[in-house]
C-alpha positions in Angstrom: -127.3 -194.4 -115.4 -130.0 -195.8 -113.3 -130.8 -194.4 -109.9 -131.3 -197.1 -107.3 -132.7 -196.8 -103.6 -132.7 -199.4 -100.9 -135.4 -199.9 -98.4 -133.6 -201.2 -95.2 -130.2 -200.4 -93.7 -129.3 -203.8 -92.2 -126.6 -206.3 -93.1 -128.1 -207.5 -96.5 -128.6 -203.8 -97.5 -124.8 -203.3 -97.0 -124.2 -206.2 -99.3 -126.5 -204.5 -102.0 -124.8 -201.3 -101.5 -121.4 -202.7 -102.2 -122.6 -204.6 -105.2 -124.3 -201.4 -106.6 -121.1 -199.5 -106.1 -119.5 -201.7 -108.7 -122.3 -201.4 -111.2 -121.4 -199.5 -114.5 -125.0 -198.6 -115.2 -126.4 -197.8 -111.8 -125.8 -195.8 -108.6 -127.1 -195.8 -105.3 -128.9 -192.4 -104.5 -130.9 -193.0 -101.4 -132.0 -195.4 -98.6 -135.1 -195.6 -96.4 -135.5 -196.8 -92.8 -138.9 -195.8 -91.2 -137.2 -195.3 -87.7 -135.7 -191.9 -87.6 -133.0 -192.9 -85.0 -132.0 -195.9 -87.1 -132.0 -193.8 -90.3 -129.6 -191.3 -88.6 -127.4 -194.1 -87.4 -127.2 -195.5 -90.9 -125.9 -192.4 -92.5 -122.4 -193.1 -91.5 -122.6 -196.6 -93.3 -123.8 -195.5 -96.6 -122.6 -192.9 -99.2 -126.2 -191.7 -99.9 -128.7 -190.0 -98.1 -130.9 -192.1 -95.7 -134.7 -191.1 -95.3 -137.2 -191.9 -92.6 -140.2 -190.8 -94.6 -141.0 -193.1 -97.6 -142.6 -190.2 -99.6 -139.4 -188.3 -99.3 -137.4 -191.3 -100.4 -139.6 -192.4 -103.4 -139.6 -188.6 -104.5 -135.7 -188.5 -104.8 -134.8 -187.2 -108.4 -133.6 -189.8 -110.7 -134.9 -192.9 -108.7 -135.6 -195.7 -111.1 -135.1 -198.9 -109.1 -136.1 -199.7 -105.4 -134.4 -202.7 -103.7 -136.4 -204.1 -100.8 -134.0 -205.2 -98.0 -136.5 -205.4 -95.1 -137.3 -208.5 -93.1 -139.2 -211.0 -95.2 -142.7 -210.3 -93.9 -142.2 -206.6 -94.5 -141.6 -206.6 -98.2 -145.2 -206.0 -99.3 -146.0 -202.5 -98.1 -142.8 -200.8 -99.3 -142.9 -202.7 -102.5 -146.4 -201.7 -103.2 -145.6 -198.1 -102.5 -142.6 -198.3 -104.9 -144.6 -199.9 -107.6 -147.4 -197.2 -107.2 -144.7 -194.6 -107.7 -143.8 -196.3 -111.0 -140.4 -197.7 -109.8 -139.0 -201.0 -110.9 -138.5 -203.5 -108.1 -135.7 -205.8 -107.0 -136.8 -207.8 -103.8 -134.5 -209.8 -101.5 -135.7 -213.4 -101.1 -138.1 -214.6 -100.4 -140.6 -212.4 -102.3 -142.8 -212.4 -99.3 -143.7 -214.9 -96.5 -146.8 -216.6 -98.3 -148.3 -216.9 -101.8 -151.1 -214.4 -101.0 -148.7 -211.5 -100.1 -146.5 -212.5 -103.0 -149.4 -212.3 -105.5 -150.2 -208.7 -104.4 -146.8 -207.7 -105.4 -146.9 -209.6 -108.7 -150.3 -208.3 -109.6 -149.4 -204.7 -108.7 -146.3 -204.8 -110.9 -148.2 -206.3 -113.7 -150.8 -203.6 -113.7 -148.2 -200.8 -113.5 -146.0 -202.3 -116.0 -142.9 -202.1 -113.9 -140.3 -204.9 -113.6 -140.1 -207.1 -110.6 -137.2 -209.3 -109.7 -136.2 -211.4 -106.8 -132.8 -212.0 -105.5 -131.7 -215.5 -105.8 -128.0 -214.8 -106.5 -126.9 -218.5 -106.3 -128.5 -219.0 -109.8 -125.5 -217.1 -111.1 -122.8 -219.5 -109.8 -121.0 -220.7 -112.8 -121.1 -224.2 -111.8 -124.9 -224.0 -111.2 -125.3 -222.5 -114.6 -123.2 -225.4 -116.0 -125.5 -227.9 -114.1 -128.7 -226.2 -115.2 -127.7 -226.2 -118.9 -126.8 -229.9 -118.7 -130.2 -230.8 -117.1 -132.0 -228.9 -119.7 -130.0 -230.6 -122.5 -130.9 -234.0 -121.1 -127.3 -235.0 -120.2 -128.4 -236.9 -117.1 -131.4 -238.4 -119.0 -134.8 -238.5 -117.5 -134.7 -237.1 -113.9 -135.6 -239.5 -111.2 -134.5 -237.9 -108.0 -133.5 -234.3 -106.9 -132.3 -233.6 -103.2 -131.7 -230.3 -101.4 -129.8 -230.4 -98.1 -129.3 -227.2 -96.0 -127.8 -228.6 -92.8 -126.6 -225.3 -91.3 -126.0 -224.0 -87.8 -126.7 -220.7 -86.2 -125.7 -219.9 -82.6 -127.8 -218.5 -79.9 -126.8 -214.8 -80.6 -128.1 -215.2 -84.3 -131.7 -215.3 -82.9 -131.4 -213.5 -79.5 -129.9 -210.4 -81.1 -132.8 -210.0 -83.5 -136.3 -209.0 -82.9 -137.7 -210.5 -86.2 -135.6 -213.7 -87.0 -137.6 -216.9 -86.5 -141.0 -215.0 -85.9 -143.9 -215.9 -88.0 -145.0 -212.3 -88.8 -141.6 -211.1 -89.9 -139.7 -214.1 -91.0 -142.5 -216.3 -92.1 -141.0 -219.2 -90.1 -137.6 -220.3 -89.7 -134.9 -222.4 -91.4 -136.9 -223.3 -94.5 -138.0 -219.9 -95.5 -135.0 -217.9 -94.4 -132.0 -220.2 -95.0 -133.3 -223.1 -97.1 -135.2 -221.1 -99.7 -132.1 -220.3 -101.8 -131.2 -224.0 -102.4 -135.0 -225.0 -102.7 -135.2 -222.4 -105.4 -132.3 -224.0 -107.2 -133.8 -227.4 -106.8 -137.1 -226.3 -108.3 -135.5 -224.7 -111.2 -133.6 -227.9 -112.0 -136.5 -230.4 -111.3 -139.6 -228.5 -112.2 -142.9 -228.0 -110.4 -144.1 -229.9 -107.4 -147.1 -232.3 -107.4 -147.2 -233.0 -103.7 -145.2 -232.8 -100.5 -145.2 -234.3 -97.1 -143.2 -232.3 -94.5 -142.3 -232.2 -90.8 -140.8 -229.2 -89.0 -139.6 -228.9 -85.4 -138.1 -226.3 -83.1 -135.4 -228.1 -81.2 -132.8 -225.7 -80.0 -134.0 -222.1 -79.8 -136.9 -220.3 -78.3 -138.4 -219.2 -81.7 -141.8 -219.4 -83.3 -140.4 -220.9 -86.6 -138.6 -224.0 -87.1 -134.9 -224.7 -86.7 -135.2 -228.2 -88.4 -137.3 -229.2 -91.3 -137.5 -232.1 -93.7 -139.8 -233.0 -96.6 -140.4 -235.6 -99.2 -141.5 -234.2 -102.6 -143.0 -235.7 -105.6 -142.3 -233.7 -108.7 -144.8 -233.4 -111.6 -142.2 -235.0 -113.9 -142.5 -238.2 -111.8 -139.2 -237.8 -109.9 -138.9 -237.9 -106.1 -136.9 -235.5 -103.9 -135.8 -234.9 -100.4 -135.4 -231.5 -98.7 -133.7 -230.8 -95.3 -133.2 -227.4 -93.9 -131.9 -226.4 -90.5 -130.0 -224.1 -88.4 -129.6 -226.6 -85.5 -127.1 -228.9 -87.0 -123.6 -228.1 -85.5 -121.2 -227.1 -86.9 -123.1 -226.4 -90.1 -122.2 -227.8 -93.6 -122.2 -226.4 -97.0 -125.6 -226.6 -98.8 -125.8 -229.4 -101.2 -128.0 -230.3 -104.3 -128.1 -233.8 -105.8 -129.5 -234.5 -109.2 -130.0 -238.1 -110.3 -131.1 -239.1 -113.9 -131.4 -242.4 -115.9 -128.0 -241.5 -117.5 -126.1 -240.0 -114.7 -125.8 -237.7 -111.8 -124.2 -234.6 -110.2 -123.6 -232.9 -106.9 -123.3 -229.1 -106.3 -122.0 -228.3 -102.8 -121.4 -224.8 -101.5 -122.0 -223.6 -105.2 -119.3 -225.9 -106.6 -119.7 -229.1 -108.7 -118.1 -231.7 -106.5 -119.4 -234.6 -108.6 -120.5 -235.2 -112.3 -120.9 -238.7 -113.5 -122.4 -239.5 -116.8 -122.5 -243.0 -118.4 -119.8 -243.4 -121.0 -118.0 -240.2 -119.9 -115.0 -239.7 -117.6 -116.0 -238.3 -114.2 -115.7 -234.6 -113.6 -112.5 -233.3 -111.7 -114.1 -231.8 -108.4 -114.1 -227.9 -108.4 -112.2 -226.5 -105.5 -112.4 -222.9 -106.6 -114.4 -220.4 -104.5 -117.9 -219.9 -105.6 -120.3 -217.4 -103.9 -119.4 -218.5 -100.4 -121.6 -220.7 -98.1 -123.5 -219.2 -95.1 -123.4 -222.7 -93.5 -122.3 -221.3 -90.2 -121.9 -217.6 -90.8 -124.7 -215.5 -92.7 -122.0 -213.0 -93.5 -119.7 -215.3 -95.2 -121.3 -214.8 -98.7 -119.6 -212.3 -101.1 -121.1 -209.9 -103.3 -120.2 -211.2 -106.8 -123.2 -213.3 -107.4 -125.4 -210.3 -106.3 -123.4 -208.1 -108.6 -124.1 -210.6 -111.5 -127.8 -210.5 -110.9 -127.9 -206.8 -110.7 -126.0 -206.5 -114.0 -128.6 -208.7 -115.7 -131.4 -206.7 -114.2 -130.1 -203.4 -115.4 -129.8 -205.0 -119.0 -133.6 -205.5 -118.8 -134.4 -201.9 -118.2 -136.2 -199.9 -121.0 -136.5 -203.2 -123.0 -138.9 -206.1 -123.3 -136.3 -208.5 -122.0 -137.7 -210.6 -119.2 -135.9 -210.5 -115.8 -134.0 -213.8 -114.8 -135.9 -214.5 -111.5 -139.3 -212.8 -111.8 -142.0 -212.7 -109.2 -144.0 -215.7 -110.4 -140.8 -217.8 -110.5 -139.9 -216.7 -106.9 -143.4 -217.4 -105.7 -142.8 -221.2 -106.3 -140.4 -221.7 -103.4 -142.6 -219.8 -101.1 -145.6 -221.9 -102.2 -143.7 -225.2 -101.5 -142.3 -224.1 -98.2 -145.7 -223.0 -97.0 -147.0 -226.3 -98.1 -144.4 -228.0 -96.0 -145.4 -226.0 -92.9 -149.1 -226.8 -93.4 -148.2 -230.6 -94.1 -146.5 -230.7 -90.8 -149.3 -229.0 -89.1 -152.0 -231.3 -90.6 -149.7 -234.5 -90.6 -150.7 -235.4 -94.2 -149.5 -235.2 -97.8 -150.5 -231.8 -99.6 -150.9 -231.2 -103.2 -149.7 -228.0 -104.8 
C-alpha cells in the first residue's frame, strides 16, 4: 500500500482525493497548504491530516508519492522539495508554465531516480485509446492534418473569484495553457512533434493578463498541417474536439467520444453517445474522476519496477513548449520553430 500526499487543497485536490479513495494500492495520508488558515479550513474536506509546514508534510511516515495540485506556476518549488525527499511525483497539468521550469523538475527527478508523471487523464478515455491505436497502426494512412478545438466559455466569476487564474506568474497565461493544454497534449500524441507554429492570442472579454482567445497554425515534422483554437470567451462553450485526417480516412473525437470514423472501403463508425470523462466546456467541475483513477492505477503499477510511466515529464513538456511558442509567435508576429 503506497502512501500518497497532496500539495494543495483546492478543487482539483478534491478530485484527486476522490480518485485516491478508490485505489486498491494507495491511500491518502496527508495534504499540504502553506497558509495555516487555509490548512485549518481544509481539514473538514479531507479524511487525512492537513499540514501548513512542508517539512512536516514530507516527514509523514509512509509517504511514497506526492501529488502537486497547486496553481500551474507553483508546481516547481514543492515538486523539487518532494523529489529531494525521495518521493515519487504526480503533477497536475501543465508540468509547469514554461520549458525551463519543467526542465528543472525533470532533471531533479532523473538525478534522484524517482518517477515523475503528469496528469493528462484524457489519454485514458477508451475512445481516445482506440483512436491512438488506429493512428499508430496506419489505419488512416499518412497523416495530413490534425486539428484541436477547445472553444469553451467561462463566466465572469471564474476569473474574478480567483487570485491566480489568468495571471502570467501563476497560470502562465490563459485559455491555451490552462484549458487547451489537455486537448493539445492529445493532438501532439497523435500527430507527433511540431516543426513550427504561427499563433495569435487576444484578451477579449475579461480583465486578465493571459488570453481568453487563441489560435495557431501548426506544421508538424511529419509534413502534416494543423489548426489549434482555445478560448474561454466563446459562449456557451462547446465540447473539445480533435480532427484527424489521413490519406485513407479520418476521425473526430468530441468530448472524449468518437463521433466520426471514416476509412476508405469500410462502413462508417456508429457515433458513440456514451459518457466519457465529461467535458469542461462551460463548467470546470463537470469532469468526473474515472479517468484520473485510471491514470493513478497505472502510475501505481510502475512503482518499484522499471516500467515507464504513461505521461512522463519529457512528454508533458512538449505541450508547454508548443503553447509558449504560440505566445511568443503572437508577441513577435512571426512563425517560430520549435
